[in-house]
C-alpha positions in Angstrom: -44.0 14.2 -48.0 -44.4 15.5 -44.6 -46.6 18.5 -43.8 -44.8 21.8 -43.2 -45.3 22.9 -39.7 -47.3 26.0 -38.9 -45.6 29.2 -37.8 -44.6 29.1 -34.1 -45.5 31.6 -31.6 -42.0 32.9 -31.6 -41.9 33.2 -35.6 -45.4 35.1 -35.3 -43.9 37.5 -32.6 -40.9 38.3 -35.0 -43.3 39.2 -37.7 -45.7 41.2 -35.5 -42.7 43.1 -33.9 -41.0 43.7 -37.2 -44.1 45.1 -38.8 -44.8 47.2 -35.9 -41.4 48.7 -36.1 -41.8 49.3 -40.0 -45.1 50.8 -39.9 -44.9 52.6 -36.5 -47.8 50.9 -35.0 -49.3 47.3 -34.8 -50.0 46.3 -38.3 -52.7 43.6 -39.2 -51.7 40.4 -41.0 -53.4 37.2 -41.6 -52.3 33.4 -41.4 -53.2 31.9 -44.6 -52.3 28.8 -46.7 -50.9 28.9 -50.1 -49.9 26.4 -52.8 -46.4 26.7 -54.0 -43.8 24.9 -56.4 -41.0 24.4 -54.0 -38.7 23.9 -57.0 -38.9 25.0 -60.5 -39.2 21.6 -62.0 -42.0 20.5 -59.3 -45.2 19.2 -61.2 -47.1 19.3 -58.1 -47.7 22.2 -55.6 -47.2 22.0 -51.8 -49.5 23.4 -49.3 -47.6 26.0 -47.2 -48.5 28.1 -44.2 -48.1 31.6 -44.9 -48.4 35.2 -43.4 -50.2 37.9 -45.5 -50.4 41.6 -45.2 -51.2 44.6 -47.2 -49.7 48.2 -46.9 -51.3 50.8 -49.1 -51.5 49.3 -52.6 -48.9 46.5 -51.9 -49.5 42.9 -50.8 -46.9 40.9 -49.2 -46.6 37.1 -48.5 -44.1 35.3 -46.4 -44.5 31.5 -46.6 -42.9 28.8 -44.5 -41.5 26.2 -47.0 -39.7 23.8 -44.4 -38.9 23.5 -40.7 -36.6 26.4 -40.9 -36.9 27.9 -44.4 -38.9 30.7 -45.6 -40.0 32.5 -49.0 -41.3 35.8 -49.5 -42.6 38.1 -52.3 -44.6 41.2 -52.7 -47.0 42.3 -55.4 -49.3 45.0 -56.8 -51.4 42.7 -58.9 -51.0 39.4 -61.1 -48.8 41.3 -63.5 -46.5 43.0 -60.9 -44.9 40.4 -58.6 -41.6 40.8 -57.1 -39.2 38.6 -54.9 -35.9 39.5 -53.1 -33.5 37.7 -55.7 -33.2 34.9 -53.2 -35.4 31.8 -53.4 -35.2 30.7 -49.7 -34.2 31.9 -46.4 -33.2 29.9 -43.3 -34.0 32.9 -41.0 -37.4 34.5 -40.8 -36.0 37.9 -39.7 -33.6 38.2 -42.5 -36.3 37.1 -45.0 -38.8 39.6 -43.6 -36.4 42.6 -43.2 -34.9 41.8 -46.8 -38.5 41.9 -48.3 -39.4 45.1 -46.7 -36.3 46.7 -47.8 -36.6 45.6 -51.4 -40.2 46.8 -51.6 -39.2 50.2 -50.1 -36.5 50.5 -52.7 -38.8 49.4 -55.5 -41.2 52.3 -54.4 -38.4 54.8 -54.4 -37.3 53.8 -57.8 -40.9 53.7 -59.2 -41.5 57.3 -57.8 -38.3 58.4 -59.3 -39.1 57.1 -62.9 -42.4 58.7 -62.5 -41.1 62.0 -61.7 -38.7 61.9 -64.5 -41.5 61.0 -66.8 -43.9 63.9 -65.7 
């Protein structure tokens, strides 16, 4: 199996610009490597380049799983992990924006439930 290419400078710029727009100022992120099962029946994990960042108590991961294939999730801990409902994206901007929207919707719903229970 061939190695998945690192994020290109153009892909990193998309991430940096989108995070800056979302948070209102440049937002720190890290280039990391993660191990993912690319299909549910994979017995082996694949090393994938990824971009990781945090905002408040939420952690985000955007992984490159192929030449033009991306996966994302956000999480609050081991027991609270969320995706977008779609396994892979062929456009990094679509993947990133969808992840940020789903997480924002999650926060609104979580706050609404908390408010109702108080």
